[in-house]
FIKOL-674617 format. One record per residue (C-alpha): y, x, z; residue number from 1; residue in one letter. Coordinates in pm, 1 decimal, decimal comma. Example, Ala and Ser with C-alpha at 12.3 -4.5 7.8 and 13.67 -1.06 7.14 Angstrom:
      north       east         up   num   residu
     -450,0     1230,0      780,0     1        A
     -106,0     1367,0      714,0     2        S
***
This chain:
      north       east         up   num   residu
      808,4     3023,2     6095,0     1        X
      697,0     2661,2     6062,7     2        X
      533,1     2455,8     6335,5     3        X
      309,9     2153,1     6286,5     4        X
      140,0     1902,0     6513,4     5        X
     -229,7     1907,5     6423,6     6        X
     -573,1     1773,8     6505,4     7        X
     -644,9     1494,9     6749,4     8        X
     -281,7     1410,3     6821,9     9        X
     -216,9     1324,5     6457,2    10        X
     -548,8     1144,3     6420,6    11        X
     -503,6      935,5     6735,1    12        X
     -147,0      841,2     6645,1    13        X
     -274,7      691,7     6319,1    14        X
     -545,3      503,7     6510,1    15        X
     -300,3      371,6     6768,5    16        X
     -461,1      570,7     7050,3    17        X
     -245,0      719,6     7324,3    18        X
     -291,3     1015,8     7554,7    19        X
     -483,9     1332,0     7483,5    20        X
     -368,7     1685,9     7414,7    21        X
      -97,4     1777,2     7165,9    22        X
     -189,6     2092,0     6975,3    23        X
       24,9     2277,6     6725,2    24        X
      -27,2     2538,8     6457,8    25        X
      235,9     2798,2     6375,3    26        X
      260,0     2934,4     6021,0    27        X
      441,4     3256,9     5936,4    28        X
      469,7     3405,6     6285,2    29        X
      339,6     3708,7     6472,5    30        X
      235,1     3726,9     6841,0    31        X
      539,9     3942,0     6912,2    32        X
      775,3     3681,7     6765,5    33        X
      615,8     3406,2     6973,0    34        X
      658,0     3604,9     7293,4    35        X
     1019,6     3685,4     7211,7    36        X
     1079,5     3310,1     7192,0    37        X
      935,4     3266,0     7540,8    38        X
      587,4     3142,4     7452,0    39        X
      318,8     3261,6     7694,1    40        X
       -2,7     3403,7     7542,5    41        X
     -327,7     3251,5     7669,4    42        X
     -577,6     3288,5     7384,8    43        X
     -876,3     3519,1     7430,1    44        X
    -1050,8     3493,7     7092,7    45        X
     -740,7     3425,9     6881,3    46        X
     -362,5     3402,2     6937,4    47        X
     -273,6     3088,4     7133,9    48        X
       52,1     3038,3     7322,9    49        X
      194,4     2785,1     7567,6    50        X
      537,9     2637,8     7502,3    51        X
      782,3     2760,7     7767,0    52        X
      887,1     2406,2     7861,4    53        X
      625,2     2153,2     7750,0    54        X
      326,6     2389,8     7804,4    55        X
      164,3     2244,7     7493,5    56        X
      -60,1     2479,5     7294,7    57        X
       66,6     2658,2     6984,3    58        X
     -192,5     2857,6     6788,0    59        X
     -112,2     3096,5     6506,7    60        X
     -254,4     2985,1     6172,9    61        X
     -590,2     3151,8     6121,3    62        X
     -903,0     3170,5     5912,0    63        X
    -1259,5     3227,7     6030,6    64        X
    -1546,9     3409,9     5864,6    65        X
    -1911,3     3378,4     5968,8    66        X
    -2051,5     3710,2     6087,2    67        X
    -2344,7     3615,8     6311,2    68        X
    -2540,8     3335,5     6476,5    69        X
    -2400,8     3074,0     6710,1    70        X
    -2050,6     2957,9     6782,0    71        X
    -1932,3     3309,1     6872,2    72        X
    -2048,6     3462,1     6545,4    73        X
    -1708,7     3453,0     6374,3    74        X
    -1446,2     3702,0     6265,4    75        X
    -1098,3     3552,5     6315,2    76        X
     -800,1     3646,4     6100,1    77        X
     -459,0     3534,4     6228,3    78        X
     -156,5     3659,9     6038,5    79        X
      177,5     3538,1     5898,9    80        X
       27,8     3512,2     5550,7    81        X
     -231,8     3249,4     5650,9    82        X
     -122,9     2914,5     5507,2    83        X
     -135,0     2575,7     5672,9    84        X
     -394,2     2457,4     5420,3    85        X
     -615,6     2756,2     5501,7    86        X
     -589,0     2683,3     5872,9    87        X
     -672,4     2314,3     5825,2    88        X
     -962,9     2411,7     5601,5    89        X
    -1152,8     2578,8     5885,9    90        X
    -1157,1     2257,5     6090,9    91        X
    -1464,9     2041,4     6136,6    92        X
    -1379,2     1689,7     6016,9    93        X
    -1127,9     1563,9     5764,4    94        X
     -973,3     1329,0     6021,4    95        X
     -901,2     1635,5     6236,7    96        X
     -751,2     1831,1     5945,6    97        X
     -420,7     1646,6     5913,7    98        X
      -88,7     1805,5     6011,8    99        X
      248,7     1651,6     6090,0   100        X
      570,7     1840,7     6019,5   101        X
      875,7     1823,1     6244,6   102        X
     1032,0     1560,3     6015,5   103        X
      723,8     1335,5     6041,2   104        X
      583,1     1427,4     5700,5   105        X
      200,9     1434,5     5693,0   106        X
       11,2     1715,4     5523,4   107        X
     -340,3     1602,9     5430,9   108        X
     -511,5     1844,3     5190,5   109        X
     -867,3     1726,9     5261,8   110        X
     -848,7     1347,5     5246,8   111        X
     -836,3     1278,3     5619,2   112        X
     -600,8      983,1     5587,9   113        X
     -835,8      806,2     5347,7   114        X
    -1128,4      871,6     5580,0   115        X
     -928,9      732,5     5872,3   116        X
     -855,9      422,1     5668,2   117        X
    -1221,1      384,8     5564,8   118        X
    -1355,9      478,7     5909,5   119        X
    -1562,1      775,2     5786,5   120        X
    -1654,1     1093,4     5974,7   121        X
    -1681,2     1360,2     5705,1   122        X
    -1696,9     1740,7     5713,2   123        X
    -1408,4     1937,0     5563,8   124        X
    -1616,5     2199,3     5386,4   125        X
    -1956,2     2363,7     5364,7   126        X
    -1840,3     2598,8     5642,3   127        X
    -1921,9     2314,6     5883,9   128        X
    -2278,8     2444,7     5911,2   129        X
    -2163,3     2782,7     6038,8   130        X
    -2084,9     2654,8     6389,0   131        X
    -2373,5     2467,7     6559,3   132        X
    -2141,0     2323,9     6823,8   133        X
    -1992,7     2108,0     6549,6   134        X
    -2311,0     1902,6     6534,6   135        X
    -2264,3     1807,5     6899,2   136        X
    -1892,9     1750,1     6851,8   137        X
    -1956,1     1518,4     6559,8   138        X
    -2208,9     1319,0     6762,0   139        X
    -1951,7     1298,0     7042,2   140        X
    -1679,5     1178,4     6805,1   141        X
    -1920,1      915,6     6673,8   142        X
    -1966,5      793,0     7033,2   143        X
    -1590,8      787,1     7088,6   144        X
    -1498,0      602,5     6771,8   145        X
    -1795,1      366,7     6737,1   146        X
    -1583,6       70,2     6847,3   147        X
    -1338,8      149,4     6565,0   148        X
    -1617,3      108,2     6311,1   149        X
    -1659,6      474,2     6217,0   150        X
    -1980,3      597,1     6056,7   151        X
    -2095,7      938,2     5941,3   152        X
    -2074,8     1013,9     5569,3   153        X
    -2426,3     1041,0     5418,3   154        X
    -2358,2     1390,9     5285,6   155        X
    -2242,6     1498,4     5631,2   156        X
    -2558,2     1361,9     5795,2   157        X
    -2763,7     1549,5     5536,2   158        X
    -2575,2     1863,2     5634,6   159        X
    -2658,2     1804,9     6002,8   160        X
    -3024,9     1771,6     5916,4   161        X
    -3009,3     2094,6     5717,5   162        X
    -2855,7     2270,3     6018,1   163        X
    -3144,2     2161,0     6237,8   164        X
    -3408,6     2260,0     5983,3   165        X
    -3243,8     2600,9     5942,1   166        X
    -3266,1     2659,9     6317,1   167        X
    -2891,2     2702,8     6358,2   168        X
    -2880,5     2487,1     6672,3   169        X
    -3144,4     2709,6     6830,7   170        X
    -2859,9     2953,9     6892,8   171        X
    -2660,5     2711,5     7106,4   172        X
    -2613,6     2839,7     7460,0   173        X
    -2687,5     2591,0     7741,9   174        X
    -2328,8     2589,0     7865,2   175        X
    -2195,9     2465,4     7530,6   176        X
    -2468,3     2201,5     7501,6   177        X
    -2380,4     2075,6     7849,2   178        X
    -2004,2     2082,5     7787,8   179        X
    -2034,2     1863,7     7478,6   180        X
    -2299,8     1640,7     7635,3   181        X
    -2088,9     1585,6     7943,2   182        X
    -1794,8     1478,3     7728,7   183        X
    -2018,1     1254,6     7517,2   184        X
    -2160,2     1081,6     7825,0   185        X
    -1803,8      992,4     7923,9   186        X
    -1731,8      825,5     7589,0   187        X
    -1733,3      444,7     7546,5   188        X
    -2062,8      438,6     7349,2   189        X
    -2285,5      727,8     7464,8   190        X
    -2582,2      561,9     7295,2   191        X
    -2433,3      663,3     6961,0   192        X
    -2441,9     1027,7     7070,3   193        X
    -2819,6      999,0     7109,9   194        X
    -2858,3      807,2     6785,3   195        X
    -2673,0     1069,5     6581,5   196        X
    -2866,1     1357,2     6739,0   197        X
    -3192,4     1176,7     6677,5   198        X
    -3115,6     1100,2     6313,0   199        X
    -3020,1     1463,2     6259,8   200        X
    -3342,8     1582,0     6424,7   201        X
    -3148,9     1758,2     6701,3   202        X
    -3250,8     1534,1     6992,0   203        X
    -3607,7     1665,1     6984,4   204        X
    -3475,1     2021,3     6994,3   205        X
    -3202,7     1986,5     7257,8   206        X
    -3335,7     1696,6     7467,7   207        X
    -3712,4     1675,8     7407,2   208        X
    -3764,0     1477,0     7729,4   209        X
    -3525,0     1209,1     7604,0   210        X
    -3656,7     1209,3     7248,3   211        X
    -4008,1     1146,8     7381,4   212        X
    -3901,3      802,8     7511,4   213        X
    -3858,8      659,6     7161,7   214        X
    -4163,7      464,9     7053,8   215        X
    -4288,7      417,0     7410,6   216        X
    -4336,6       41,4     7475,1   217        X
    -4242,8     -147,7     7791,6   218        X
    -4336,0     -494,0     7915,2   219        X
    -4145,6     -755,3     7718,5   220        X
    -4084,2     -981,6     8018,7   221        X
    -3877,5     -714,2     8195,2   222        X
    -3765,6     -521,2     7888,1   223        X
    -3707,1     -753,5     7591,1   224        X
    -3593,5     -451,2     7386,6   225        X
    -3951,8     -312,7     7428,2   226        X
    -3878,5       46,9     7325,8   227        X
    -3800,4      282,8     7615,6   228        X
    -3560,5      484,0     7401,3   229        X
    -3367,2      172,5     7309,3   230        X
    -3352,8       74,4     7677,0   231        X
    -3200,3      412,9     7757,2   232        X
    -2930,6      356,4     7495,4   233        X
    -2847,9       14,5     7641,6   234        X
    -2841,4      154,2     7994,8   235        X
    -2606,5      437,4     7895,3   236        X
    -2364,8      195,0     7732,9   237        X
    -2383,3      -27,0     8040,9   238        X
    -2298,7      275,1     8257,9   239        X
    -1994,4      335,7     8038,2   240        X
    -1895,5      -26,3     8090,0   241        X
    -1944,8      -17,3     8468,7   242        X
    -1795,3      328,0     8529,8   243        X
    -1580,0      428,2     8230,1   244        X
    -1554,8      803,0     8186,3   245        X
    -1797,1      881,1     8470,0   246        X
    -2031,5     1147,7     8333,8   247        X
    -2197,6     1189,4     8676,2   248        X
    -2338,2      836,7     8668,9   249        X
    -2413,0      857,0     8297,4   250        X
    -2617,4     1175,4     8339,1   251        X
    -2820,5     1009,3     8613,5   252        X
    -2888,7      721,4     8373,8   253        X
    -2984,7      968,0     8099,7   254        X
    -3271,6     1095,3     8312,8   255        X
    -3375,3      783,5     8503,0   256        X
    -3676,4      685,5     8288,2   257        X
    -3808,8     1021,2     8165,7   258        X
    -4134,4      952,7     8347,5   259        X
    -4219,5      673,3     8103,6   260        X
    -4283,2      933,3     7834,7   261        X
    -4557,5     1075,4     8059,6   262        X
    -4748,8      749,5     8100,4   263        X
    -5093,9      770,4     7936,7   264        X
    -5091,5      538,4     7632,3   265        X
    -5391,7      357,8     7775,5   266        X
    -5167,3      214,8     8049,2   267        X
    -4892,0       94,9     7814,6   268        X
    -4681,3     -115,4     7835,5   269        X
    -4698,7      -64,0     8215,0   270        X
    -4555,9      254,1     8366,9   271        X
    -4683,9      278,4     8724,6   272        X
    -4521,9      556,0     8923,5   273        X
    -4289,9      659,0     8642,9   274        X
    -4008,6      726,8     8888,0   275        X
    -4196,1      995,4     9079,5   276        X
    -4350,0     1130,8     8759,9   277        X
    -4014,0     1176,1     8592,2   278        X
    -3850,2     1387,1     8864,0   279        X
    -3997,8     1714,3     8735,4   280        X
    -3873,2     1637,8     8382,8   281        X
    -3523,6     1559,5     8512,7   282        X
    -3519,1     1881,1     8711,7   283        X
    -3637,9     2082,1     8410,9   284        X
    -3367,1     1931,3     8189,6   285        X
    -3098,5     1995,0     8450,0   286        X
    -3208,4     2355,2     8493,4   287        X
    -3223,2     2419,9     8119,4   288        X
    -2875,1     2275,5     8061,0   289        X
    -2737,4     2438,4     8377,8   290        X
    -2575,5     2116,0     8488,4   291        X
    -2371,4     2105,8     8810,8   292        X
    -2563,9     2054,5     9132,9   293        X
    -2406,5     1713,6     9195,7   294        X
    -2529,9     1587,4     8858,0   295        X
    -2876,7     1737,4     8897,1   296        X
    -2935,0     1602,3     9247,8   297        X
    -2810,3     1249,9     9173,1   298        X
    -3017,4     1234,3     8852,9   299        X
    -3331,8     1333,5     9041,7   300        X
    -3287,7     1073,2     9313,9   301        X
    -3198,4      797,9     9065,2   302        X
    -3511,9      882,8     8868,3   303        X
    -3730,5      867,7     9177,3   304        X
    -3573,3      572,1     9358,2   305        X
    -3414,2      334,6     9105,6   306        X
    -3704,4       90,4     9139,6   307        X
    -3657,0       88,5     9517,2   308        X
    -3294,6       -8,2     9464,5   309        X
    -3396,5     -303,9     9249,4   310        X
    -3638,5     -424,3     9520,7   311        X
    -3427,1     -329,2     9824,7   312        X
    -3379,5     -674,1     9985,5   313        X
    -3758,8     -723,3     9992,6   314        X
    -3846,5     -376,8    10124,9   315        X
    -3930,1     -283,4    10487,3   316        X
    -3627,1     -168,1    10682,9   317        X
    -3787,6      172,3    10733,8   318        X
    -3810,6      225,5    10357,1   319        X
    -3448,5      120,1    10307,2   320        X
    -3334,6      359,7    10580,0   321        X
    -3532,6      642,7    10421,6   322        X
    -3362,8      572,7    10089,2   323        X
    -3017,3      573,4    10246,7   324        X
    -3100,7      894,6    10432,1   325        X
    -3216,2     1072,1    10115,0   326        X
    -2886,0      973,6     9955,8   327        X
    -2692,9     1089,9    10263,5   328        X
    -2523,6      753,9    10213,1   329        X
    -2428,4      701,0    10577,4   330        X
    -2203,7     1007,9    10564,0   331        X
    -2118,6     1000,0    10192,3   332        X
    -2065,6      637,7    10083,0   333        X
    -1927,3      757,4     9747,8   334        X
    -2273,5      897,5     9668,7   335        X
    -2424,0      554,9     9736,1   336        X
    -2172,9      402,9     9493,7   337        X
    -2273,9      645,8     9217,6   338        X
    -2641,3      575,3     9284,3   339        X
    -2587,1      198,5     9273,9   340        X
    -2385,6      219,5     8952,3   341        X
    -2669,8      407,8     8782,4   342        X
    -2927,4      160,8     8910,6   343        X
    -2719,6     -137,9     8800,6   344        X
    -2680,7       20,1     8455,8   345        X
    -3060,3       47,4     8437,2   346        X
    -3108,0     -313,3     8550,3   347        X
    -2848,4     -465,0     8318,2   348        X
    -2907,8     -225,2     8031,0   349        X
    -3169,0     -446,2     7870,6   350        X
    -3156,8     -677,6     7574,5   351        X
    -3002,6    -1004,9     7691,4   352        X
    -2954,3     -885,9     8051,4   353        X
    -2603,7     -744,8     8011,4   354        X
    -2431,5    -1018,7     8210,2   355        X
    -2691,2    -1070,1     8483,1   356        X
    -2592,1    -1030,8     8845,8   357        X
    -2725,6     -733,9     9042,5   358        X
    -2739,5     -853,3     9405,2   359        X
    -2925,9     -541,9     9523,8   360        X
    -2603,6     -340,7     9504,8   361        X
    -2413,2     -560,3     9747,7   362        X
    -2712,5     -586,3     9979,9   363        X
    -2759,8     -208,7     9997,0   364        X
    -2391,2     -163,2    10073,2   365        X
    -2427,9     -403,7    10366,1   366        X
    -2741,3     -223,4    10484,4   367        X
    -2558,1      108,0    10472,6   368        X
    -2265,4      -26,6    10674,0   369        X
    -2499,1     -182,8    10929,5   370        X
    -2692,8      139,7    10978,0   371        X
    -2382,4      359,0    10986,1   372        X
    -2229,4      142,3    11258,3   373        X
    -2491,6      271,2    11502,8   374        X
    -2412,4      625,2    11617,3   375        X
    -2603,6      887,2    11812,3   376        X
    -2309,5      909,0    12052,6   377        X
    -2384,2      559,2    12181,1   378        X
    -2741,1      660,9    12258,7   379        X
    -2630,4      973,7    12442,1   380        X
    -2407,3      758,9    12660,1   381        X
    -2714,8      548,4    12735,6   382        X
    -2880,4      856,3    12884,3   383        X
    -3106,0      964,6    12596,7   384        X
    -3142,7     1328,3    12494,2   385        X
    -3338,5     1559,3    12263,3   386        X
    -3581,7     1409,8    12012,2   387        X
    -3557,0     1074,2    12183,2   388        X
    -3211,2     1031,7    12035,8   389        X
    -3337,9     1065,4    11677,7   390        X
    -3626,0      825,1    11739,5   391        X
    -3405,7      565,2    11905,3   392        X
    -3136,6      602,9    11638,8   393        X
    -3383,5      536,0    11357,4   394        X
    -3526,7      235,1    11541,4   395        X
    -3182,6       88,3    11610,1   396        X
    -3075,1      132,0    11251,4   397        X
    -3394,2      -27,0    11121,6   398        X
    -3335,6     -322,7    11352,8   399        X
    -2983,4     -359,6    11213,8   400        X
    -3119,7     -359,3    10859,4   401        X
    -3395,2     -605,3    10955,8   402        X
    -3137,6     -838,5    11102,4   403        X
    -2945,6     -818,4    10778,0   404        X
    -3261,7     -904,8    10586,5   405        X
    -3320,1    -1209,0    10806,3   406        X
    -2963,2    -1336,6    10749,0   407        X
***
């Protein structure tokens, strides 16, 4: 048998990137031979094994044949007679279809090295269209490698558009859409993920609430970029800058302005009440994608209250305390930090505003500490009981916030 390092490990080594998984393909072996050598089987849909010492993945060379809709509609053939070139040929992009032999020799039957050199994301074969998840993966790779100067080959973009028109992405299950979206939101340039989906026509299908923001104008004095969709892109990239790899914050940013798409055109470029209006859209998107509860709840509160965060130092103490209570910030300061990061990304995610200060964040942290310093236990020791404790606690905390405002 022959073993080769394949996929992202080879690609990233050529790009000078470190980290990530190391996957291998094994040519000329059977499952029984792998187990005799001590490899532990873990694959469900096709033969995959873990190395007995390194625990890296080793998959038997295989081919795939389309036999139905969606990403599960494949018949897999893994056998000793499957060649390395056949295995590489079933992969999505040429830059992911390069193998490295044990002696360091590179096997590149589909031009991946040239595409790495020219910074091109290109499909390996026409079989790309058979798996709708690949559209999302390609958009995610575009978001990851945007800073390297990669662009999508025109013929590959045309293929994506054909996939959408053919209805292939309609067969994507919510869990797979969320898995790829979550990874894309953690990439350095999540805006590119949206741009690729939109150019392919997939954004309107998978994220209609987000797609509806494009073409919606905002007031130029507060949003020099004008277009609400463009603002969302800037805010997402700012979130990636403020909290690298944090998909929780990024998802909250993704949904923060959905209410602007609901503003009657007669009110444009103003969007009164867009925070409250957008909550239902955020909740609908979260339910459809089956996102984790932590993501769904933070996104809803960021949508509703991000404008309050921007105005916090000028708000009544009672309103500030209500905001902190909704966030459960006095008990969960990490939740406040995620909320503030999303709000700062919204504030600074505007054309020309990228380097502006966001004093509201520091002020709300101080307000939270001041309110949290006052406990119900102190009031009990003062002789209060029952509902009087809650009333007095709220009043004392508001006074602490007011005093902070006066400083």
